[in-house]
TIMARDO-832689 format. One record per residue (C-alpha): z, y negated, x. Coordinates in steps of 0.05 Angstrom, whole numbers, plus 5000, padded with zeros to 4 digits. Last residue first. Layout:
<recs>
ZYX...
</recs>
This chain:
<recs>
539154305006545554414967550254205023549353455016552253045072546652535079551151975053546251834996546052574978553652634983554352074932550652514882555752354828561652014862559251314847561250814900567650434886567549704870567149694794566548964776562049084716567149504680573049054693568948454670567048824607574248874585573849394530574849154458568349434432569650124458566050344521560150824520554850294532559249954584560450604621552950734624551950014647557150064702554050714727547150414726549549814767553150254816547050704824542450104834547249834887547350514922539750544919539149854951544450035003540450655022533750285030534750245105533851005106526550905086525350405142528550895192523851425165525751885109523752615108518053035082516753755102510254145111510054885129503355225137503255975125502556105182505555615232504154955264509354535228506853925190511653335187510652805134514352155143517551725091518250975079512650755125508550445070502850945081508051515076510651235011503651184983502051905004508552154974507051804908499952074907502052784923507552754871502652514819497653064835503053604834505253374766512153094755516153344695522553554730523153224797527653734831522654304824516753884850521053624907522554344928515154514923513353934970518654115022524853695031528553335087535853235070540552885022537252205026530652545010532952694939534451974923528251724958523952174913527951924854526551204872519151354882518151724816516251224761513250724807516250144845519950284909516049924964513049374921519749284888522649074954517048574965517948304895525448214908523747844972519347344934513047214974513346635023508246935071502747345040503248095036501648495098508348855100506849125031501149535059500050005000
</recs>
């Protein structure tokens, strides 16, 4: 996609969205934070994604420098995808998105007299899938 070649003065939020926009890119990042993954593994994890769509999303992310594709010289061929340094730098963005989503899901379920400020100001990181973002997942 070549987001680094966008014109000077572009909104930083727009630049960030350029890297992660698309229905599946954030979830691909999410699963790659845990460990490197093979194509079929990503297909299983991303329920509902077609092989063609996954191929296109991975190709775009590779072109943008977010992920790298490593082909092992063996029979049958083995290809794994992992995050680059640039991809790993998106970790705080995903954590912030996770915190925001968690606060919103709590707010939706909260009773009408709940203190919204207390809900929104949740400071702890979400425990669900936190290991994936920390790179300590054991279910790879």
